TILUMZA-44211 format. One record per residue (C-alpha): residue number from 1; z, y, x; residue in one letter. Coordinates in nm, 3 decimals. Each point is the difference from the previous one (the first is absolute). Example, Ala and Ser with C-alpha at 12.3 -4.5 7.8 and 13.67 -1.06 7.14 Angstrom:
BEGIN
   pos         Z         Y         X   code
     1     0.780    -0.450     1.230      A
     2    -0.066     0.344     0.137      S
//
This chain:
BEGIN
   pos         Z         Y         X   code
     1    -3.005   -25.721    -0.127      M
     2    -0.328    -0.035     0.214      K
     3     0.039    -0.201     0.277      A
     4    -0.111     0.112     0.364      R
     5    -0.337    -0.142     0.116      T
     6     0.054    -0.136     0.329      P
     7    -0.168     0.174     0.311      Q
     8    -0.236    -0.163     0.144      P
     9     0.047    -0.174     0.420      V
    10    -0.243     0.208     0.126      R
    11     0.146     0.297    -0.124      Q
    12     0.358    -0.106     0.111      R
    13    -0.113    -0.099     0.373      R
    14    -0.210     0.391     0.032      R
    15     0.386     0.143    -0.114      R
    16     0.156    -0.226     0.230      D
    17    -0.258     0.060     0.274      E
    18     0.047     0.397    -0.035      A
    19     0.385    -0.043    -0.017      G
    20    -0.056    -0.175     0.333      G
    21    -0.202     0.219     0.143      A
    22     0.242     0.250    -0.046      V
    23     0.269    -0.175     0.185      T
    24    -0.199    -0.005     0.273      L
    25    -0.086     0.351     0.015      L
    26     0.350     0.092    -0.014      V
    27     0.133    -0.244     0.267      M
    28    -0.291     0.133     0.191      L
    29     0.110     0.366    -0.033      M
    30     0.307    -0.031     0.036      V
    31     0.017    -0.035     0.362      P
    32    -0.277     0.229     0.056      V
    33     0.187     0.307    -0.167      C
    34     0.335    -0.118     0.160      V
    35    -0.181     0.047     0.342      L
    36    -0.193     0.307    -0.074      A
    37     0.346     0.155    -0.137      A
    38     0.194    -0.127     0.349      V
    39    -0.308     0.165     0.171      V
    40     0.013     0.303    -0.139      S
    41     0.353     0.021     0.023      A
    42    -0.089    -0.041     0.447      A
    43    -0.245     0.218     0.065      M
    44     0.177     0.336    -0.029      P
    45     0.293    -0.167     0.188      R
    46    -0.306    -0.059     0.275      R
    47    -0.101     0.295    -0.005      L
    48     0.396     0.149     0.030      A
    49    -0.001    -0.215     0.286      A
    50    -0.257     0.181     0.201      H
    51     0.067     0.314    -0.094      A
    52     0.349    -0.058     0.128      A
    53    -0.131    -0.133     0.356      A
    54    -0.212     0.318     0.010      D
    55     0.296     0.190    -0.066      A
    56     0.216    -0.184     0.244      A
    57    -0.267     0.008     0.281      A
    58    -0.090     0.355    -0.039      D
    59     0.393     0.066     0.046      S
    60     0.008    -0.235     0.289      L
    61    -0.314     0.195     0.196      A
    62     0.157     0.299    -0.073      S
    63     0.306    -0.095     0.195      V
    64    -0.168    -0.155     0.236      A
    65    -0.236     0.320     0.108      V
    66     0.356     0.222    -0.047      A
    67     0.164    -0.256     0.263      W
    68    -0.259    -0.035     0.235      R
    69     0.005     0.386     0.021      D
    70     0.329     0.016    -0.019      A
    71     0.032    -0.230     0.292      Q
    72    -0.284     0.144     0.193      A
    73    -0.110    -0.396     0.052      R
    74    -0.371    -0.020    -0.092      D
    75    -0.020    -0.397     0.029      H
    76     0.302    -0.285    -0.019      G
    77     0.254    -0.086    -0.259      A
    78     0.204     0.290    -0.133      L
    79     0.426     0.040     0.015      D
    80     0.130    -0.063    -0.355      W
    81    -0.321    -0.084    -0.203      F
    82    -0.028    -0.239    -0.305      F
    83     0.101    -0.269    -0.047      D
    84     0.229    -0.069     0.318      D
    85     0.133     0.334     0.050      C
    86     0.054    -0.041     0.415      T
    87    -0.030     0.163     0.285      A
    88    -0.256    -0.179     0.195      T
    89     0.055    -0.149     0.364      G
    90    -0.216     0.186     0.164      D
    91     0.045     0.336    -0.101      R
    92     0.046     0.316     0.254      A
    93     0.318     0.215    -0.034      P
    94    -0.015     0.255    -0.228      T
    95     0.161     0.365    -0.033      D
    96     0.195    -0.199    -0.337      E
    97     0.365    -0.022     0.073      P
    98     0.086    -0.349    -0.102      A
    99     0.231     0.117    -0.267      A
   100    -0.266     0.034    -0.192      L
   101    -0.149    -0.351     0.043      E
   102     0.227    -0.115    -0.316      P
   103    -0.144     0.249    -0.220      E
   104    -0.333    -0.104     0.100      L
   105     0.057    -0.408    -0.060      R
   106     0.130     0.152    -0.340      R
   107    -0.264     0.236    -0.087      G
   108    -0.199    -0.310     0.049      C
   109     0.158    -0.289    -0.172      E
   110     0.003     0.248    -0.300      T
   111    -0.355     0.052     0.057      L
   112    -0.041    -0.393    -0.035      T
   113     0.222    -0.092    -0.246      E
   114    -0.164     0.299    -0.290      S
   115    -0.394    -0.135     0.074      L
   116     0.093    -0.394     0.048      L
   117     0.176     0.042    -0.338      E
   118    -0.284     0.190    -0.175      G
   119    -0.256    -0.279     0.112      L
   120     0.286    -0.283    -0.124      T
   121    -0.036     0.202    -0.334      A
   122    -0.367    -0.010    -0.013      R
   123     0.013    -0.406     0.109      G
   124     0.001    -0.024     0.350      F
   125     0.160    -0.238     0.199      D
   126     0.152     0.227     0.192      A
   127     0.078    -0.240     0.335      G
   128    -0.407    -0.012     0.057      T
   129    -0.065     0.363     0.039      V
   130    -0.188     0.050     0.353      V
   131    -0.205     0.250     0.100      G
   132    -0.088     0.232     0.340      F
   133    -0.069     0.369     0.078      Y
   134    -0.249     0.120     0.227      S
   135     0.013     0.246     0.326      S
   136     0.013     0.346    -0.078      A
   137    -0.397     0.089    -0.073      Y
   138    -0.009     0.248     0.259      T
   139    -0.074    -0.244     0.274      T
   140    -0.249    -0.181    -0.223      S
   141    -0.329    -0.110     0.231      A
   142    -0.199     0.090    -0.275      H
   143    -0.345     0.122     0.085      P
   144    -0.044     0.374     0.051      T
   145    -0.370    -0.081    -0.129      M
   146    -0.145    -0.158    -0.335      T
   147    -0.337    -0.165     0.007      P
   148    -0.157     0.289    -0.128      D
   149     0.079     0.238     0.293      G
   150     0.271     0.162    -0.156      N
   151     0.316     0.065     0.123      H
   152     0.287    -0.241    -0.196      S
   153     0.281     0.191    -0.085      A
   154     0.367    -0.099     0.179      S
   155     0.334     0.178    -0.068      L
   156     0.191     0.208     0.033      P
   157    -0.277     0.110    -0.280      C
   158     0.025     0.224    -0.371      H
   159    -0.081    -0.163    -0.365      T
   160    -0.049     0.329    -0.143      G
   161     0.215     0.272    -0.089      G
   162     0.180     0.121     0.327      R
   163     0.210    -0.368    -0.002      A
   164    -0.063    -0.145     0.386      I
   165     0.067    -0.383     0.050      V
   166     0.188    -0.020     0.298      A
   167     0.029    -0.351     0.035      D
   168    -0.053    -0.367    -0.240      A
   169     0.157    -0.303     0.049      V
   170    -0.181    -0.288    -0.219      H
   171     0.218    -0.261    -0.143      L
   172    -0.047    -0.342    -0.241      G
   173     0.214    -0.235    -0.165      L
   174    -0.043    -0.324    -0.177      A
   175     0.277    -0.191    -0.243      A
   176     0.024    -0.301    -0.227      D
   177    -0.014     0.112    -0.372      W
   178     0.041    -0.196    -0.284      A
   179     0.263    -0.253     0.100      T
   180     0.270     0.124    -0.271      A
   181    -0.164     0.138    -0.294      D
   182    -0.076    -0.243    -0.262      W
   183    -0.364     0.109    -0.145      A
   184    -0.125     0.111     0.336      A
   185     0.105    -0.383     0.147      S
   186    -0.192    -0.137    -0.357      Q
   187    -0.260     0.172     0.130      T
   188    -0.008    -0.032     0.351      W
   189     0.171    -0.280     0.067      P
   190    -0.025    -0.017     0.399      Q
   191     0.076     0.347    -0.020      G
   192    -0.192     0.292     0.239      L
   193     0.022     0.201     0.261      R
   194    -0.007     0.324    -0.020      I
   195    -0.110     0.253     0.281      T
   196     0.000     0.410    -0.034      A
   197    -0.084     0.225     0.344      E
   198     0.024     0.371     0.004      S
   199    -0.047     0.247     0.255      V
   200     0.319     0.242     0.039      G
   201    -0.072     0.363     0.170      T
   202     0.176     0.277     0.149      I
   203    -0.176     0.334    -0.198      A
   204     0.092     0.309     0.122      L
   205    -0.077     0.355    -0.089      P
   206    -0.274     0.156     0.230      A
   207     0.052     0.304     0.199      A
   208    -0.120     0.307    -0.112      S
   209    -0.367     0.110     0.089      G
   210    -0.312    -0.287    -0.020      T
   211     0.046    -0.310     0.050      I
   212    -0.114    -0.201     0.282      T
   213     0.074    -0.357    -0.065      A
   214    -0.325    -0.208    -0.173      P
   215     0.052    -0.098    -0.359      A
   216     0.154    -0.376    -0.041      C
   217    -0.280    -0.082    -0.301      G
   218     0.032    -0.357    -0.080      G
   219     0.228    -0.092     0.296      L
   220     0.278    -0.080    -0.120      L
   221    -0.107    -0.137    -0.321      D
   222    -0.049    -0.367     0.017      L
   223    -0.183    -0.217    -0.196      A
   224     0.101    -0.293    -0.132      P
   225    -0.021    -0.365     0.200      L
   226    -0.166    -0.109    -0.276      D
   227    -0.272     0.274    -0.032      A
   228    -0.346    -0.073     0.118      R
   229    -0.106     0.080     0.261      P
   230     0.379     0.096     0.111      A
   231    -0.051     0.004     0.363      S
   232    -0.276     0.279     0.004      E
   233     0.289     0.279    -0.136      N
   234     0.076     0.217     0.260      E
   235     0.391    -0.004    -0.073      A
   236     0.002    -0.366    -0.017      R
   237    -0.163     0.024     0.379      Q
   238     0.259     0.250     0.091      F
   239     0.307    -0.211    -0.109      A
   240    -0.148    -0.348     0.185      E
   241    -0.069     0.253     0.339      S
   242     0.393     0.037     0.031      L
   243     0.153    -0.122     0.355      P
   244     0.293    -0.217    -0.191      T
   245     0.137    -0.108    -0.270      R
   246     0.371    -0.112    -0.049      T
   247     0.094    -0.292    -0.247      A
   248     0.324     0.030    -0.225      F
   249     0.142    -0.214    -0.238      G
   250     0.089    -0.382    -0.004      N
//
C-alpha cells in the first residue's frame, strides 16, 4: 500500500483561506438576501396602501361634494360627515324632518366603519386618519384671466361629451402606515405618513342644444405636490384659491 504524500503547508494554507473566504461571503450575503426578501415583500404592500388611500380620498370627496349640494352649504362643516357623524352646532334649520337624523347618522357611521376597516386592512393606523374638505368650487376666487391673456375656465364647465361639471370639492387625507405589518415595519421602522387627495365632482348631462359652458381642460386634474413645478398647475392654483377648508379626524 502506497503511503499518502503529505500536502505542502502552502497548499493547505491556500485551501484554508479559500474556505474562510467562502464562510465570510456567506455571512455577509445572508443578511443582504434576507433584507432583499423583506423589502420585496414590503414594496407591494406599500403600493397597495397608496392605492387604498387614493380610493378612500375619492370616496370621501364624492360624499363631500354631494353633501355640499344636498345641504346647500358652499362653506363650512357638513352634517353627518366622516368621521364624527354629528350635526354641526351652527347649522341652519332644514326641511329634513328630525326623524331622518338617526338614519343619516347610521349611514355616516356605516360609511366611516367601512372606510376605516379598509385602511386598517392595508396596514394603516385608523386612529391617525386626518384630512380636510374645501369650499365648493363655484365659490373660488380663481383669477378670471391667465398670464397669457386667455380667460381661465371656471365652474360650471364641460369635460367633453355631453357632461357638465356643476360643482366640485377638493379633499385631502393623511394617515400613519406600516404600524402593524411586520415586513413593512422592518423596512420603515418609523412607519410612513401616507397622503392622498381627490377632487369630487357633480356631473350633470348637458341640456339639448349647444353647450355654452367653458371647457374645464386641466382645471380638475391636480398635479402631485412633489411635481415640479406644481405651483404652475392650474388645477392646483384653483384648489388653493378656495375660501375655506374644514378639517376632520383626530
